[in-house]
mmCIF file of the N, C-alpha and C atoms, coordinates in Angstrom:
data_MODEL
# 
_entry.id   MODEL 
# 
loop_
_atom_site.group_PDB 
_atom_site.id 
_atom_site.type_symbol 
_atom_site.label_atom_id 
_atom_site.label_alt_id 
_atom_site.label_comp_id 
_atom_site.label_asym_id 
_atom_site.label_entity_id 
_atom_site.label_seq_id 
_atom_site.pdbx_PDB_ins_code 
_atom_site.Cartn_x 
_atom_site.Cartn_y 
_atom_site.Cartn_z 
_atom_site.occupancy 
_atom_site.B_iso_or_equiv 
_atom_site.pdbx_formal_charge 
_atom_site.auth_seq_id 
_atom_site.auth_comp_id 
_atom_site.auth_asym_id 
_atom_site.auth_atom_id 
_atom_site.pdbx_PDB_model_num 
ATOM 1   N N  . MET A 1 1  ? -5.014 187.923 81.807  1.00 0.00 ? 1  MET A N  1 
ATOM 2   C CA . MET A 1 1  ? -3.782 188.526 81.362  1.00 0.00 ? 1  MET A CA 1 
ATOM 3   C C  . MET A 1 1  ? -2.952 189.028 82.544  1.00 0.00 ? 1  MET A C  1 
ATOM 4   N N  . SER A 1 2  ? -3.617 189.526 83.571  1.00 0.00 ? 2  SER A N  1 
ATOM 5   C CA . SER A 1 2  ? -2.850 190.035 84.710  1.00 0.00 ? 2  SER A CA 1 
ATOM 6   C C  . SER A 1 2  ? -2.080 188.913 85.397  1.00 0.00 ? 2  SER A C  1 
ATOM 7   N N  . SER A 1 3  ? -2.640 187.707 85.407  1.00 0.00 ? 3  SER A N  1 
ATOM 8   C CA . SER A 1 3  ? -1.920 186.568 85.986  1.00 0.00 ? 3  SER A CA 1 
ATOM 9   C C  . SER A 1 3  ? -0.679 186.246 85.172  1.00 0.00 ? 3  SER A C  1 
ATOM 10  N N  . LEU A 1 4  ? -0.801 186.277 83.855  1.00 0.00 ? 4  LEU A N  1 
ATOM 11  C CA . LEU A 1 4  ? 0.343  186.024 82.981  1.00 0.00 ? 4  LEU A CA 1 
ATOM 12  C C  . LEU A 1 4  ? 1.423  187.073 83.210  1.00 0.00 ? 4  LEU A C  1 
ATOM 13  N N  . GLU A 1 5  ? 1.035  188.318 83.328  1.00 0.00 ? 5  GLU A N  1 
ATOM 14  C CA . GLU A 1 5  ? 1.997  189.389 83.588  1.00 0.00 ? 5  GLU A CA 1 
ATOM 15  C C  . GLU A 1 5  ? 2.716  189.151 84.910  1.00 0.00 ? 5  GLU A C  1 
ATOM 16  N N  . ALA A 1 6  ? 1.991  188.729 85.923  1.00 0.00 ? 6  ALA A N  1 
ATOM 17  C CA . ALA A 1 6  ? 2.598  188.468 87.231  1.00 0.00 ? 6  ALA A CA 1 
ATOM 18  C C  . ALA A 1 6  ? 3.593  187.321 87.147  1.00 0.00 ? 6  ALA A C  1 
ATOM 19  N N  . VAL A 1 7  ? 3.248  186.269 86.420  1.00 0.00 ? 7  VAL A N  1 
ATOM 20  C CA . VAL A 1 7  ? 4.156  185.131 86.265  1.00 0.00 ? 7  VAL A CA 1 
ATOM 21  C C  . VAL A 1 7  ? 5.418  185.562 85.530  1.00 0.00 ? 7  VAL A C  1 
ATOM 22  N N  . LEU A 1 8  ? 5.260  186.330 84.469  1.00 0.00 ? 8  LEU A N  1 
ATOM 23  C CA . LEU A 1 8  ? 6.411  186.787 83.688  1.00 0.00 ? 8  LEU A CA 1 
ATOM 24  C C  . LEU A 1 8  ? 7.288  187.750 84.479  1.00 0.00 ? 8  LEU A C  1 
ATOM 25  N N  . ASP A 1 9  ? 6.683  188.483 85.397  1.00 0.00 ? 9  ASP A N  1 
ATOM 26  C CA . ASP A 1 9  ? 7.434  189.447 86.205  1.00 0.00 ? 9  ASP A CA 1 
ATOM 27  C C  . ASP A 1 9  ? 8.115  188.802 87.410  1.00 0.00 ? 9  ASP A C  1 
ATOM 28  N N  . TYR A 1 10 ? 7.743  187.562 87.731  1.00 0.00 ? 10 TYR A N  1 
ATOM 29  C CA . TYR A 1 10 ? 8.282  186.874 88.906  1.00 0.00 ? 10 TYR A CA 1 
ATOM 30  C C  . TYR A 1 10 ? 9.761  186.582 88.693  1.00 0.00 ? 10 TYR A C  1 
ATOM 31  N N  . ALA A 1 11 ? 10.595 187.184 89.504  1.00 0.00 ? 11 ALA A N  1 
ATOM 32  C CA . ALA A 1 11 ? 12.049 187.003 89.395  1.00 0.00 ? 11 ALA A CA 1 
ATOM 33  C C  . ALA A 1 11 ? 12.659 187.143 90.788  1.00 0.00 ? 11 ALA A C  1 
ATOM 34  N N  . PRO A 1 12 ? 12.532 186.093 91.629  1.00 0.00 ? 12 PRO A N  1 
ATOM 35  C CA . PRO A 1 12 ? 12.994 186.202 93.008  1.00 0.00 ? 12 PRO A CA 1 
ATOM 36  C C  . PRO A 1 12 ? 14.489 186.501 93.142  1.00 0.00 ? 12 PRO A C  1 
ATOM 37  N N  . ALA A 1 13 ? 15.288 186.090 92.173  1.00 0.00 ? 13 ALA A N  1 
ATOM 38  C CA . ALA A 1 13 ? 16.731 186.327 92.262  1.00 0.00 ? 13 ALA A CA 1 
ATOM 39  C C  . ALA A 1 13 ? 17.076 187.801 92.113  1.00 0.00 ? 13 ALA A C  1 
ATOM 40  N N  . ARG A 1 14 ? 16.148 188.572 91.592  1.00 0.00 ? 14 ARG A N  1 
ATOM 41  C CA . ARG A 1 14 ? 16.398 189.999 91.370  1.00 0.00 ? 14 ARG A CA 1 
ATOM 42  C C  . ARG A 1 14 ? 16.750 190.726 92.685  1.00 0.00 ? 14 ARG A C  1 
ATOM 43  N N  . SER A 1 15 ? 16.206 190.297 93.792  1.00 0.00 ? 15 SER A N  1 
ATOM 44  C CA . SER A 1 15 ? 16.404 190.977 95.073  1.00 0.00 ? 15 SER A CA 1 
ATOM 45  C C  . SER A 1 15 ? 17.197 190.150 96.074  1.00 0.00 ? 15 SER A C  1 
ATOM 46  N N  . ILE A 1 16 ? 17.873 189.125 95.623  1.00 0.00 ? 16 ILE A N  1 
ATOM 47  C CA . ILE A 1 16 ? 18.543 188.207 96.545  1.00 0.00 ? 16 ILE A CA 1 
ATOM 48  C C  . ILE A 1 16 ? 19.600 188.895 97.392  1.00 0.00 ? 16 ILE A C  1 
ATOM 49  N N  . ASP A 1 17 ? 20.206 189.923 96.862  1.00 0.00 ? 17 ASP A N  1 
ATOM 50  C CA . ASP A 1 17 ? 21.244 190.628 97.618  1.00 0.00 ? 17 ASP A CA 1 
ATOM 51  C C  . ASP A 1 17 ? 20.671 191.444 98.773  1.00 0.00 ? 17 ASP A C  1 
ATOM 52  N N  . LEU A 1 18 ? 19.358 191.569 98.849  1.00 0.00 ? 18 LEU A N  1 
ATOM 53  C CA . LEU A 1 18 ? 18.718 192.336 99.930  1.00 0.00 ? 18 LEU A CA 1 
ATOM 54  C C  . LEU A 1 18 ? 18.332 191.466 101.126 1.00 0.00 ? 18 LEU A C  1 
ATOM 55  N N  . ILE A 1 19 ? 18.487 190.154 101.010 1.00 0.00 ? 19 ILE A N  1 
ATOM 56  C CA . ILE A 1 19 ? 18.067 189.250 102.083 1.00 0.00 ? 19 ILE A CA 1 
ATOM 57  C C  . ILE A 1 19 ? 18.989 189.340 103.296 1.00 0.00 ? 19 ILE A C  1 
ATOM 58  N N  . ALA A 1 20 ? 20.292 189.395 103.055 1.00 0.00 ? 20 ALA A N  1 
ATOM 59  C CA . ALA A 1 20 ? 21.274 189.442 104.149 1.00 0.00 ? 20 ALA A CA 1 
ATOM 60  C C  . ALA A 1 20 ? 20.996 190.641 105.038 1.00 0.00 ? 20 ALA A C  1 
ATOM 61  N N  . PRO A 1 21 ? 21.191 190.507 106.321 1.00 0.00 ? 21 PRO A N  1 
ATOM 62  C CA . PRO A 1 21 ? 21.908 189.457 107.036 1.00 0.00 ? 21 PRO A CA 1 
ATOM 63  C C  . PRO A 1 21 ? 21.024 188.300 107.490 1.00 0.00 ? 21 PRO A C  1 
ATOM 64  N N  . ARG A 1 22 ? 19.831 188.178 106.908 1.00 0.00 ? 22 ARG A N  1 
ATOM 65  C CA . ARG A 1 22 ? 18.997 187.023 107.260 1.00 0.00 ? 22 ARG A CA 1 
ATOM 66  C C  . ARG A 1 22 ? 19.578 185.761 106.638 1.00 0.00 ? 22 ARG A C  1 
ATOM 67  N N  . PRO A 1 23 ? 19.586 184.669 107.351 1.00 0.00 ? 23 PRO A N  1 
ATOM 68  C CA . PRO A 1 23 ? 20.141 183.414 106.831 1.00 0.00 ? 23 PRO A CA 1 
ATOM 69  C C  . PRO A 1 23 ? 19.386 182.937 105.585 1.00 0.00 ? 23 PRO A C  1 
ATOM 70  N N  . LEU A 1 24 ? 20.136 182.434 104.617 1.00 0.00 ? 24 LEU A N  1 
ATOM 71  C CA . LEU A 1 24 ? 19.561 181.955 103.365 1.00 0.00 ? 24 LEU A CA 1 
ATOM 72  C C  . LEU A 1 24 ? 20.027 180.534 103.089 1.00 0.00 ? 24 LEU A C  1 
ATOM 73  N N  . LEU A 1 25 ? 19.084 179.620 102.974 1.00 0.00 ? 25 LEU A N  1 
ATOM 74  C CA . LEU A 1 25 ? 19.361 178.237 102.607 1.00 0.00 ? 25 LEU A CA 1 
ATOM 75  C C  . LEU A 1 25 ? 18.701 177.992 101.263 1.00 0.00 ? 25 LEU A C  1 
ATOM 76  N N  . MET A 1 26 ? 19.488 177.543 100.281 1.00 0.00 ? 26 MET A N  1 
ATOM 77  C CA . MET A 1 26 ? 18.959 177.264 98.945  1.00 0.00 ? 26 MET A CA 1 
ATOM 78  C C  . MET A 1 26 ? 19.268 175.821 98.565  1.00 0.00 ? 26 MET A C  1 
ATOM 79  N N  . PHE A 1 27 ? 18.355 175.235 97.823  1.00 0.00 ? 27 PHE A N  1 
ATOM 80  C CA . PHE A 1 27 ? 18.557 173.888 97.290  1.00 0.00 ? 27 PHE A CA 1 
ATOM 81  C C  . PHE A 1 27 ? 18.622 173.982 95.773  1.00 0.00 ? 27 PHE A C  1 
ATOM 82  N N  . LEU A 1 28 ? 19.507 173.187 95.202  1.00 0.00 ? 28 LEU A N  1 
ATOM 83  C CA . LEU A 1 28 ? 19.707 173.184 93.760  1.00 0.00 ? 28 LEU A CA 1 
ATOM 84  C C  . LEU A 1 28 ? 19.683 171.745 93.268  1.00 0.00 ? 28 LEU A C  1 
ATOM 85  N N  . ALA A 1 29 ? 18.838 171.467 92.296  1.00 0.00 ? 29 ALA A N  1 
ATOM 86  C CA . ALA A 1 29 ? 18.825 170.157 91.645  1.00 0.00 ? 29 ALA A CA 1 
ATOM 87  C C  . ALA A 1 29 ? 19.707 170.276 90.402  1.00 0.00 ? 29 ALA A C  1 
ATOM 88  N N  . LYS A 1 30 ? 20.716 169.453 90.317  1.00 0.00 ? 30 LYS A N  1 
ATOM 89  C CA . LYS A 1 30 ? 21.760 169.599 89.297  1.00 0.00 ? 30 LYS A CA 1 
ATOM 90  C C  . LYS A 1 30 ? 21.282 169.442 87.858  1.00 0.00 ? 30 LYS A C  1 
ATOM 91  N N  . SER A 1 31 ? 20.141 168.803 87.639  1.00 0.00 ? 31 SER A N  1 
ATOM 92  C CA . SER A 1 31 ? 19.611 168.623 86.286  1.00 0.00 ? 31 SER A CA 1 
ATOM 93  C C  . SER A 1 31 ? 18.250 169.299 86.134  1.00 0.00 ? 31 SER A C  1 
ATOM 94  N N  . ASP A 1 32 ? 18.059 170.398 86.806  1.00 0.00 ? 32 ASP A N  1 
ATOM 95  C CA . ASP A 1 32 ? 16.772 171.085 86.827  1.00 0.00 ? 32 ASP A CA 1 
ATOM 96  C C  . ASP A 1 32 ? 16.555 171.901 85.550  1.00 0.00 ? 32 ASP A C  1 
ATOM 97  N N  . PRO A 1 33 ? 15.539 171.550 84.737  1.00 0.00 ? 33 PRO A N  1 
ATOM 98  C CA . PRO A 1 33 ? 15.266 172.330 83.536  1.00 0.00 ? 33 PRO A CA 1 
ATOM 99  C C  . PRO A 1 33 ? 14.408 173.566 83.816  1.00 0.00 ? 33 PRO A C  1 
ATOM 100 N N  . ILE A 1 34 ? 13.777 173.628 84.991  1.00 0.00 ? 34 ILE A N  1 
ATOM 101 C CA . ILE A 1 34 ? 12.903 174.749 85.339  1.00 0.00 ? 34 ILE A CA 1 
ATOM 102 C C  . ILE A 1 34 ? 13.702 175.889 85.963  1.00 0.00 ? 34 ILE A C  1 
ATOM 103 N N  . ALA A 1 35 ? 14.577 175.552 86.883  1.00 0.00 ? 35 ALA A N  1 
ATOM 104 C CA . ALA A 1 35 ? 15.460 176.529 87.542  1.00 0.00 ? 35 ALA A CA 1 
ATOM 105 C C  . ALA A 1 35 ? 16.891 176.072 87.251  1.00 0.00 ? 35 ALA A C  1 
ATOM 106 N N  . PRO A 1 36 ? 17.447 176.490 86.112  1.00 0.00 ? 36 PRO A N  1 
ATOM 107 C CA . PRO A 1 36 ? 18.761 176.006 85.690  1.00 0.00 ? 36 PRO A CA 1 
ATOM 108 C C  . PRO A 1 36 ? 19.835 176.224 86.755  1.00 0.00 ? 36 PRO A C  1 
ATOM 109 N N  . PRO A 1 37 ? 20.658 175.204 86.997  1.00 0.00 ? 37 PRO A N  1 
ATOM 110 C CA . PRO A 1 37 ? 21.681 175.289 88.036  1.00 0.00 ? 37 PRO A CA 1 
ATOM 111 C C  . PRO A 1 37 ? 22.601 176.512 87.921  1.00 0.00 ? 37 PRO A C  1 
ATOM 112 N N  . GLU A 1 38 ? 22.978 176.890 86.709  1.00 0.00 ? 38 GLU A N  1 
ATOM 113 C CA . GLU A 1 38 ? 23.864 178.051 86.567  1.00 0.00 ? 38 GLU A CA 1 
ATOM 114 C C  . GLU A 1 38 ? 23.173 179.338 87.019  1.00 0.00 ? 38 GLU A C  1 
ATOM 115 N N  . THR A 1 39 ? 21.861 179.411 86.834  1.00 0.00 ? 39 THR A N  1 
ATOM 116 C CA . THR A 1 39 ? 21.102 180.578 87.295  1.00 0.00 ? 39 THR A CA 1 
ATOM 117 C C  . THR A 1 39 ? 21.045 180.602 88.819  1.00 0.00 ? 39 THR A C  1 
ATOM 118 N N  . ILE A 1 40 ? 20.830 179.450 89.417  1.00 0.00 ? 40 ILE A N  1 
ATOM 119 C CA . ILE A 1 40 ? 20.767 179.348 90.880  1.00 0.00 ? 40 ILE A CA 1 
ATOM 120 C C  . ILE A 1 40 ? 22.132 179.683 91.485  1.00 0.00 ? 40 ILE A C  1 
ATOM 121 N N  . ARG A 1 41 ? 23.186 179.148 90.907  1.00 0.00 ? 41 ARG A N  1 
ATOM 122 C CA . ARG A 1 41 ? 24.536 179.432 91.425  1.00 0.00 ? 41 ARG A CA 1 
ATOM 123 C C  . ARG A 1 41 ? 24.876 180.913 91.311  1.00 0.00 ? 41 ARG A C  1 
ATOM 124 N N  . ALA A 1 42 ? 24.488 181.538 90.214  1.00 0.00 ? 42 ALA A N  1 
ATOM 125 C CA . ALA A 1 42 ? 24.756 182.971 90.032  1.00 0.00 ? 42 ALA A CA 1 
ATOM 126 C C  . ALA A 1 42 ? 23.999 183.801 91.072  1.00 0.00 ? 42 ALA A C  1 
ATOM 127 N N  . ALA A 1 43 ? 22.756 183.455 91.319  1.00 0.00 ? 43 ALA A N  1 
ATOM 128 C CA . ALA A 1 43 ? 21.979 184.164 92.335  1.00 0.00 ? 43 ALA A CA 1 
ATOM 129 C C  . ALA A 1 43 ? 22.595 183.950 93.712  1.00 0.00 ? 43 ALA A C  1 
ATOM 130 N N  . PHE A 1 44 ? 22.960 182.717 94.013  1.00 0.00 ? 44 PHE A N  1 
ATOM 131 C CA . PHE A 1 44 ? 23.569 182.403 95.307  1.00 0.00 ? 44 PHE A CA 1 
ATOM 132 C C  . PHE A 1 44 ? 24.851 183.201 95.515  1.00 0.00 ? 44 PHE A C  1 
ATOM 133 N N  . ALA A 1 45 ? 25.643 183.351 94.471  1.00 0.00 ? 45 ALA A N  1 
ATOM 134 C CA . ALA A 1 45 ? 26.897 184.100 94.575  1.00 0.00 ? 45 ALA A CA 1 
ATOM 135 C C  . ALA A 1 45 ? 26.645 185.558 94.953  1.00 0.00 ? 45 ALA A C  1 
ATOM 136 N N  . ARG A 1 46 ? 25.511 186.116 94.534  1.00 0.00 ? 46 ARG A N  1 
ATOM 137 C CA . ARG A 1 46 ? 25.179 187.504 94.851  1.00 0.00 ? 46 ARG A CA 1 
ATOM 138 C C  . ARG A 1 46 ? 24.615 187.681 96.255  1.00 0.00 ? 46 ARG A C  1 
ATOM 139 N N  . ALA A 1 47 ? 24.181 186.603 96.867  1.00 0.00 ? 47 ALA A N  1 
ATOM 140 C CA . ALA A 1 47 ? 23.581 186.680 98.205  1.00 0.00 ? 47 ALA A CA 1 
ATOM 141 C C  . ALA A 1 47 ? 24.654 186.926 99.258  1.00 0.00 ? 47 ALA A C  1 
ATOM 142 N N  . GLY A 1 48 ? 24.252 187.621 100.307 1.00 0.00 ? 48 GLY A N  1 
ATOM 143 C CA . GLY A 1 48 ? 25.162 187.860 101.419 1.00 0.00 ? 48 GLY A CA 1 
ATOM 144 C C  . GLY A 1 48 ? 25.137 186.715 102.420 1.00 0.00 ? 48 GLY A C  1 
ATOM 145 N N  . GLU A 1 49 ? 26.042 186.772 103.346 1.00 0.00 ? 49 GLU A N  1 
ATOM 146 C CA . GLU A 1 49 ? 26.133 185.759 104.412 1.00 0.00 ? 49 GLU A CA 1 
ATOM 147 C C  . GLU A 1 49 ? 25.142 186.082 105.523 1.00 0.00 ? 49 GLU A C  1 
ATOM 148 N N  . PRO A 1 50 ? 24.742 185.091 106.282 1.00 0.00 ? 50 PRO A N  1 
ATOM 149 C CA . PRO A 1 50 ? 25.071 183.670 106.167 1.00 0.00 ? 50 PRO A CA 1 
ATOM 150 C C  . PRO A 1 50 ? 24.229 183.012 105.085 1.00 0.00 ? 50 PRO A C  1 
ATOM 151 N N  . LYS A 1 51 ? 24.850 182.094 104.359 1.00 0.00 ? 51 LYS A N  1 
ATOM 152 C CA . LYS A 1 51 ? 24.152 181.405 103.287 1.00 0.00 ? 51 LYS A CA 1 
ATOM 153 C C  . LYS A 1 51 ? 24.729 180.008 103.109 1.00 0.00 ? 51 LYS A C  1 
ATOM 154 N N  . ARG A 1 52 ? 23.900 179.140 102.543 1.00 0.00 ? 52 ARG A N  1 
ATOM 155 C CA . ARG A 1 52 ? 24.341 177.780 102.241 1.00 0.00 ? 52 ARG A CA 1 
ATOM 156 C C  . ARG A 1 52 ? 23.576 177.287 101.018 1.00 0.00 ? 52 ARG A C  1 
ATOM 157 N N  . LEU A 1 53 ? 24.296 176.633 100.128 1.00 0.00 ? 53 LEU A N  1 
ATOM 158 C CA . LEU A 1 53 ? 23.702 176.045 98.937  1.00 0.00 ? 53 LEU A CA 1 
ATOM 159 C C  . LEU A 1 53 ? 23.883 174.539 99.011  1.00 0.00 ? 53 LEU A C  1 
ATOM 160 N N  . VAL A 1 54 ? 22.784 173.810 98.950  1.00 0.00 ? 54 VAL A N  1 
ATOM 161 C CA . VAL A 1 54 ? 22.817 172.349 98.973  1.00 0.00 ? 54 VAL A CA 1 
ATOM 162 C C  . VAL A 1 54 ? 22.475 171.873 97.564  1.00 0.00 ? 54 VAL A C  1 
ATOM 163 N N  . GLU A 1 55 ? 23.416 171.165 96.933  1.00 0.00 ? 55 GLU A N  1 
ATOM 164 C CA . GLU A 1 55 ? 23.210 170.646 95.588  1.00 0.00 ? 55 GLU A CA 1 
ATOM 165 C C  . GLU A 1 55 ? 22.901 169.159 95.654  1.00 0.00 ? 55 GLU A C  1 
ATOM 166 N N  . VAL A 1 56 ? 21.855 168.761 94.937  1.00 0.00 ? 56 VAL A N  1 
ATOM 167 C CA . VAL A 1 56 ? 21.460 167.353 94.908  1.00 0.00 ? 56 VAL A CA 1 
ATOM 168 C C  . VAL A 1 56 ? 21.330 166.898 93.458  1.00 0.00 ? 56 VAL A C  1 
ATOM 169 N N  . GLU A 1 57 ? 21.461 165.599 93.251  1.00 0.00 ? 57 GLU A N  1 
ATOM 170 C CA . GLU A 1 57 ? 21.258 165.017 91.927  1.00 0.00 ? 57 GLU A CA 1 
ATOM 171 C C  . GLU A 1 57 ? 19.773 165.043 91.605  1.00 0.00 ? 57 GLU A C  1 
ATOM 172 N N  . GLY A 1 58 ? 19.455 165.195 90.332  1.00 0.00 ? 58 GLY A N  1 
ATOM 173 C CA . GLY A 1 58 ? 18.066 165.088 89.915  1.00 0.00 ? 58 GLY A CA 1 
ATOM 174 C C  . GLY A 1 58 ? 17.525 166.341 89.269  1.00 0.00 ? 58 GLY A C  1 
ATOM 175 N N  . THR A 1 59 ? 16.210 166.321 89.056  1.00 0.00 ? 59 THR A N  1 
ATOM 176 C CA . THR A 1 59 ? 15.512 167.416 88.406  1.00 0.00 ? 59 THR A CA 1 
ATOM 177 C C  . THR A 1 59 ? 14.751 168.250 89.442  1.00 0.00 ? 59 THR A C  1 
ATOM 178 N N  . HIS A 1 60 ? 13.909 169.123 88.965  1.00 0.00 ? 60 HIS A N  1 
ATOM 179 C CA . HIS A 1 60 ? 13.270 170.133 89.809  1.00 0.00 ? 60 HIS A CA 1 
ATOM 180 C C  . HIS A 1 60 ? 12.649 169.587 91.100  1.00 0.00 ? 60 HIS A C  1 
ATOM 181 N N  . TYR A 1 61 ? 11.873 168.520 91.016  1.00 0.00 ? 61 TYR A N  1 
ATOM 182 C CA . TYR A 1 61 ? 11.168 168.023 92.196  1.00 0.00 ? 61 TYR A CA 1 
ATOM 183 C C  . TYR A 1 61 ? 11.970 167.003 92.997  1.00 0.00 ? 61 TYR A C  1 
ATOM 184 N N  . SER A 1 62 ? 13.165 166.676 92.552  1.00 0.00 ? 62 SER A N  1 
ATOM 185 C CA . SER A 1 62 ? 14.016 165.732 93.286  1.00 0.00 ? 62 SER A CA 1 
ATOM 186 C C  . SER A 1 62 ? 14.344 166.234 94.685  1.00 0.00 ? 62 SER A C  1 
ATOM 187 N N  . VAL A 1 63 ? 14.367 167.544 94.840  1.00 0.00 ? 63 VAL A N  1 
ATOM 188 C CA . VAL A 1 63 ? 14.628 168.140 96.156  1.00 0.00 ? 63 VAL A CA 1 
ATOM 189 C C  . VAL A 1 63 ? 13.591 167.652 97.166  1.00 0.00 ? 63 VAL A C  1 
ATOM 190 N N  . TYR A 1 64 ? 12.355 167.445 96.702  1.00 0.00 ? 64 TYR A N  1 
ATOM 191 C CA . TYR A 1 64 ? 11.254 167.019 97.572  1.00 0.00 ? 64 TYR A CA 1 
ATOM 192 C C  . TYR A 1 64 ? 11.030 165.517 97.552  1.00 0.00 ? 64 TYR A C  1 
ATOM 193 N N  . LEU A 1 65 ? 11.553 164.844 96.531  1.00 0.00 ? 65 LEU A N  1 
ATOM 194 C CA . LEU A 1 65 ? 11.271 163.413 96.373  1.00 0.00 ? 65 LEU A CA 1 
ATOM 195 C C  . LEU A 1 65 ? 12.510 162.574 96.653  1.00 0.00 ? 65 LEU A C  1 
ATOM 196 N N  . GLU A 1 66 ? 13.305 162.307 95.635  1.00 0.00 ? 66 GLU A N  1 
ATOM 197 C CA . GLU A 1 66 ? 14.452 161.409 95.788  1.00 0.00 ? 66 GLU A CA 1 
ATOM 198 C C  . GLU A 1 66 ? 15.476 161.909 96.811  1.00 0.00 ? 66 GLU A C  1 
ATOM 199 N N  . ALA A 1 67 ? 15.647 163.204 96.898  1.00 0.00 ? 67 ALA A N  1 
ATOM 200 C CA . ALA A 1 67 ? 16.654 163.765 97.812  1.00 0.00 ? 67 ALA A CA 1 
ATOM 201 C C  . ALA A 1 67 ? 16.039 164.297 99.107  1.00 0.00 ? 67 ALA A C  1 
ATOM 202 N N  . ALA A 1 68 ? 14.798 163.931 99.372  1.00 0.00 ? 68 ALA A N  1 
ATOM 203 C CA . ALA A 1 68 ? 14.087 164.486 100.527 1.00 0.00 ? 68 ALA A CA 1 
ATOM 204 C C  . ALA A 1 68 ? 14.799 164.246 101.852 1.00 0.00 ? 68 ALA A C  1 
ATOM 205 N N  . GLU A 1 69 ? 15.393 163.080 102.020 1.00 0.00 ? 69 GLU A N  1 
ATOM 206 C CA . GLU A 1 69 ? 16.092 162.814 103.282 1.00 0.00 ? 69 GLU A CA 1 
ATOM 207 C C  . GLU A 1 69 ? 17.275 163.770 103.455 1.00 0.00 ? 69 GLU A C  1 
ATOM 208 N N  . GLU A 1 70 ? 18.058 163.934 102.402 1.00 0.00 ? 70 GLU A N  1 
ATOM 209 C CA . GLU A 1 70 ? 19.216 164.835 102.460 1.00 0.00 ? 70 GLU A CA 1 
ATOM 210 C C  . GLU A 1 70 ? 18.793 166.289 102.645 1.00 0.00 ? 70 GLU A C  1 
ATOM 211 N N  . THR A 1 71 ? 17.792 166.736 101.899 1.00 0.00 ? 71 THR A N  1 
ATOM 212 C CA . THR A 1 71 ? 17.376 168.132 102.002 1.00 0.00 ? 71 THR A CA 1 
ATOM 213 C C  . THR A 1 71 ? 16.669 168.413 103.325 1.00 0.00 ? 71 THR A C  1 
ATOM 214 N N  . SER A 1 72 ? 15.917 167.454 103.815 1.00 0.00 ? 72 SER A N  1 
ATOM 215 C CA . SER A 1 72 ? 15.252 167.623 105.116 1.00 0.00 ? 72 SER A CA 1 
ATOM 216 C C  . SER A 1 72 ? 16.282 167.735 106.229 1.00 0.00 ? 72 SER A C  1 
ATOM 217 N N  . ARG A 1 73 ? 17.292 166.879 106.180 1.00 0.00 ? 73 ARG A N  1 
ATOM 218 C CA . ARG A 1 73 ? 18.357 166.922 107.188 1.00 0.00 ? 73 ARG A CA 1 
ATOM 219 C C  . ARG A 1 73 ? 19.070 168.281 107.155 1.00 0.00 ? 73 ARG A C  1 
ATOM 220 N N  . ALA A 1 74 ? 19.382 168.753 105.946 1.00 0.00 ? 74 ALA A N  1 
ATOM 221 C CA . ALA A 1 74 ? 20.050 170.046 105.806 1.00 0.00 ? 74 ALA A CA 1 
ATOM 222 C C  . ALA A 1 74 ? 19.173 171.174 106.346 1.00 0.00 ? 74 ALA A C  1 
ATOM 223 N N  . ALA A 1 75 ? 17.876 171.103 106.077 1.00 0.00 ? 75 ALA A N  1 
ATOM 224 C CA . ALA A 1 75 ? 16.960 172.135 106.564 1.00 0.00 ? 75 ALA A CA 1 
ATOM 225 C C  . ALA A 1 75 ? 16.867 172.131 108.086 1.00 0.00 ? 75 ALA A C  1 
ATOM 226 N N  . VAL A 1 76 ? 16.772 170.961 108.678 1.00 0.00 ? 76 VAL A N  1 
ATOM 227 C CA . VAL A 1 76 ? 16.701 170.871 110.144 1.00 0.00 ? 76 VAL A CA 1 
ATOM 228 C C  . VAL A 1 76 ? 17.974 171.439 110.756 1.00 0.00 ? 76 VAL A C  1 
ATOM 229 N N  . GLU A 1 77 ? 19.135 171.069 110.221 1.00 0.00 ? 77 GLU A N  1 
ATOM 230 C CA . GLU A 1 77 ? 20.407 171.606 110.733 1.00 0.00 ? 77 GLU A CA 1 
ATOM 231 C C  . GLU A 1 77 ? 20.448 173.128 110.605 1.00 0.00 ? 77 GLU A C  1 
ATOM 232 N N  . TRP A 1 78 ? 20.024 173.632 109.444 1.00 0.00 ? 78 TRP A N  1 
ATOM 233 C CA . TRP A 1 78 ? 20.057 175.068 109.182 1.00 0.00 ? 78 TRP A CA 1 
ATOM 234 C C  . TRP A 1 78 ? 19.135 175.821 110.139 1.00 0.00 ? 78 TRP A C  1 
ATOM 235 N N  . PHE A 1 79 ? 17.900 175.355 110.249 1.00 0.00 ? 79 PHE A N  1 
ATOM 236 C CA . PHE A 1 79 ? 16.943 176.052 111.106 1.00 0.00 ? 79 PHE A CA 1 
ATOM 237 C C  . PHE A 1 79 ? 17.276 175.891 112.583 1.00 0.00 ? 79 PHE A C  1 
ATOM 238 N N  . THR A 1 80 ? 17.927 174.825 112.952 1.00 0.00 ? 80 THR A N  1 
ATOM 239 C CA . THR A 1 80 ? 18.384 174.670 114.330 1.00 0.00 ? 80 THR A CA 1 
ATOM 240 C C  . THR A 1 80 ? 19.480 175.688 114.627 1.00 0.00 ? 80 THR A C  1 
ATOM 241 N N  . GLU A 1 81 ? 20.379 175.855 113.676 1.00 0.00 ? 81 GLU A N  1 
ATOM 242 C CA . GLU A 1 81 ? 21.475 176.815 113.870 1.00 0.00 ? 81 GLU A CA 1 
ATOM 243 C C  . GLU A 1 81 ? 20.984 178.259 113.893 1.00 0.00 ? 81 GLU A C  1 
ATOM 244 N N  . TYR A 1 82 ? 19.996 178.589 113.060 1.00 0.00 ? 82 TYR A N  1 
ATOM 245 C CA . TYR A 1 82 ? 19.572 179.975 112.911 1.00 0.00 ? 82 TYR A CA 1 
ATOM 246 C C  . TYR A 1 82 ? 18.197 180.274 113.487 1.00 0.00 ? 82 TYR A C  1 
ATOM 247 N N  . ARG A 1 83 ? 17.687 179.405 114.356 1.00 0.00 ? 83 ARG A N  1 
ATOM 248 C CA . ARG A 1 83 ? 16.380 179.681 114.947 1.00 0.00 ? 83 ARG A CA 1 
ATOM 249 C C  . ARG A 1 83 ? 16.467 180.907 115.838 1.00 0.00 ? 83 ARG A C  1 
ATOM 250 N N  . ASN A 1 84 ? 15.311 181.526 116.056 1.00 0.00 ? 84 ASN A N  1 
ATOM 251 C CA . ASN A 1 84 ? 15.254 182.680 116.951 1.00 0.00 ? 84 ASN A CA 1 
ATOM 252 C C  . ASN A 1 84 ? 15.491 182.241 118.374 1.00 0.00 ? 84 ASN A C  1 
ATOM 253 N N  . PRO A 1 85 ? 16.238 183.023 119.151 1.00 0.00 ? 85 PRO A N  1 
ATOM 254 C CA . PRO A 1 85 ? 16.500 182.653 120.563 1.00 0.00 ? 85 PRO A CA 1 
ATOM 255 C C  . PRO A 1 85 ? 15.247 182.695 121.412 1.00 0.00 ? 85 PRO A C  1 
# 
């Protein structure tokens, strides 16, 4: 039961406004039934700068599969720009 409670309590977007000024890169799959795009966009809007939202076609795992080349490229660019000196 404690595991179920932890899963139900998991809400990473609840604290998204506390991340800034740390850089935030988010990926959104436009047809994601697990993490609905409107929920992701709303959370992203509350986040502070610097931030970037990369939207890709597909469902939840498309970020890692069909769109992997695009998301990997975006991640490399992001981490190159914001790496520690």
